[in-house]
N, C-alpha and C positions, 0 to 999 in steps of 0.2 A: 357787561357785569349785570345789567338789568335782567338779562336772560338767565341769570343764575350761574354764569361762568366766572370763577375767580381766576386770577393770574392771567389776565389778558395782556398780551405783548404787542407793542407797536414796533414796526420795523421800517426803516428808511435808509436811504443811501445819500452820499454826497460825492460828486465828482464823475458823473457819467460823461459829461460834455467836454471837459478840458482836453487839451492836446498833450498835457504832461501830468505825471504824478499818478498816484493810486486812486482807486475808487474805495471808499470807506462805507461800511454798513454798520448800523447800530440797531440793537434790539433793546427795548426798555419795557419793564413791567413797573408801572407806577404804584406807589402805596396810595390807595384811595383816601386815606386819612391825612395825607401829607403831600399834596400836589403843589409844586412850586408856582407862585403867582407869575403871570406874564407869559406862560407857554403859548407859543404860536408857531406857525410855519417859519422855519429858519430864514427863508427868503424874505419874510416880512419884518424881520428884526434887524437891527443894526448889529454890526460886529460887537460893539460893547454890550448890547443886550444879550447876545448869544453867549458871550464870555461870562456875563454875570449869572446866567442860568446854568451854565455847565456844571459847576461845583455843587449847587443845590440838587440838581438831578442825580448826580453820582452819589450824593450823600443820602438821598431818600428813596431811591429806586434800585431795582436790580437791573444791571446794565451789562450787555455784551457788545464788544466792538471787534470787527474783523476788517482786515485790509487786503484787498486784491491788488498786488503790485503790477507794474507795467508788463512784466514778462507774462503774467497770467492773462492780462487784458489782450496783449498781442497774440497769444497762443489760442485763447478760447473765444474771443470777441468780448466786447464791453458788456453785452447783456448777460452772457454766461458767467463772466467774472463777477458781475453785480449779484446775480442770483446765488452764486457760490458764497460770496461774502455774507449775504443775508443769512444763509444757512449756518455758516460758521459763527456768526454773532449769536444766533439763537442757541447754539450748542452750549454757550457759556451760562445759560439760565436754566435752572431746574424747574420742573412742575409748571409748564405753560399749558393752559387749557385751550387757548385760541390765539393765533397770530393774525394781527391786522397789518397788512402790507400796503404801503403807499404805491399807487400806480395800478396797472392792469395786468401785470405779469406776476404770478406767484412762484416762489421758489419751492422746491420739494422739501417739505418740513415734516417732522415726526408728530405734528399736531394739526388740527383743522386750521385752514387758512382762508381768510377773506381779503380780497384786494379792494382798495378804496381809492378811486381816482381823486386826486387832490386831498388825500387823506391827511397830509400834514397840516391842512387848514381846517379839518373837520374832526380830528381825534387827538386828544391830549397825549396819548402814549406815542402816536406816530410823530406828533410835533416834537416831543421830547427826544425821540430817536433822531429826527432830522437835525436838531440842535447838536446832539452828541456827535453825529457823523460829520456835520459841517465844521464844528470847532476842531475836532480831531484832524480832519483833512487839512484845514487851513494852517494849523500848527505844523503839520508835516511839511507843507509847502514853504512856510516861513523858514523852517530849518534848512530846506534845500537852497534857499536864497543865499545862505552863507557859503555853501559849496559852489554854487553857480551864480555869482553876483551879477554877471552881465545880462541875465535873462529876466530879472525883475519878478521872480516867483512870489515874493512877499507882497507885491502889488496886485498881480492878476491871478495868482494861485494856479497858474497853468492854463487858464482860459485863453482863447484865441483873440487877444486884443491886438491893436495895431502895434503897440510896443513889443509884444511878444513876437509877432510876425517879423518885425524889423530885426529883433535880436536873432531869430532863427536864420534870416537871410544873411546877417553879418557873421554869425559864429557857428552856424550849423546846429543840428540837434544834439542833445545830451543823452545819456542813458535813461533819463527820466521821461523822454518823449515817446509817445505811443506811435510806433512805426506802422501800425495797422490803420491809423487815422489818415485820411486823404491828404491833409495839408503837410503832414510829416512824410508820408510816403512819397509825395511829389518831390520833396527835397532829396530823397535818396535816389529817385529815378533820374536826376540830372547828372 
């Protein structure tokens, strides 16, 4: 914004590493006159802090959210699914002059893009996007815990914990599991 660009959008994702569930991307254009207090990298915030910031971000910013489901992840690979979701999230916001993307890989977008390694810790708009993406994904996984209670999705959100690994050994994979990921593929090869 100091360079004279209005409508700077931060983009981030949640869920690249888990064995199950979608990857979620969010795009956020903050109102420079109304930035919620406490914005930070979602990984540095507690679950309660992220939840407390979620509604104020939605109320004061322009937000786009996109979900790449397991089928897309397995078909295209996790990186391509993530980049697709980032592009879809941005499509929900009009008049973006510049997109700041967390990480070192830029999606193809209809505006200039800058990647920022650890951008969620360096840029408020990326931090806001990381919170929106993380809370959205966590809520999705908590919802899946109702359908698949034996797997503990509400606890580990699909990440490869010992509990999750044990549940997979006992019960096998669900339709939520990423068959293209090595630990899940190994179950299918047996």
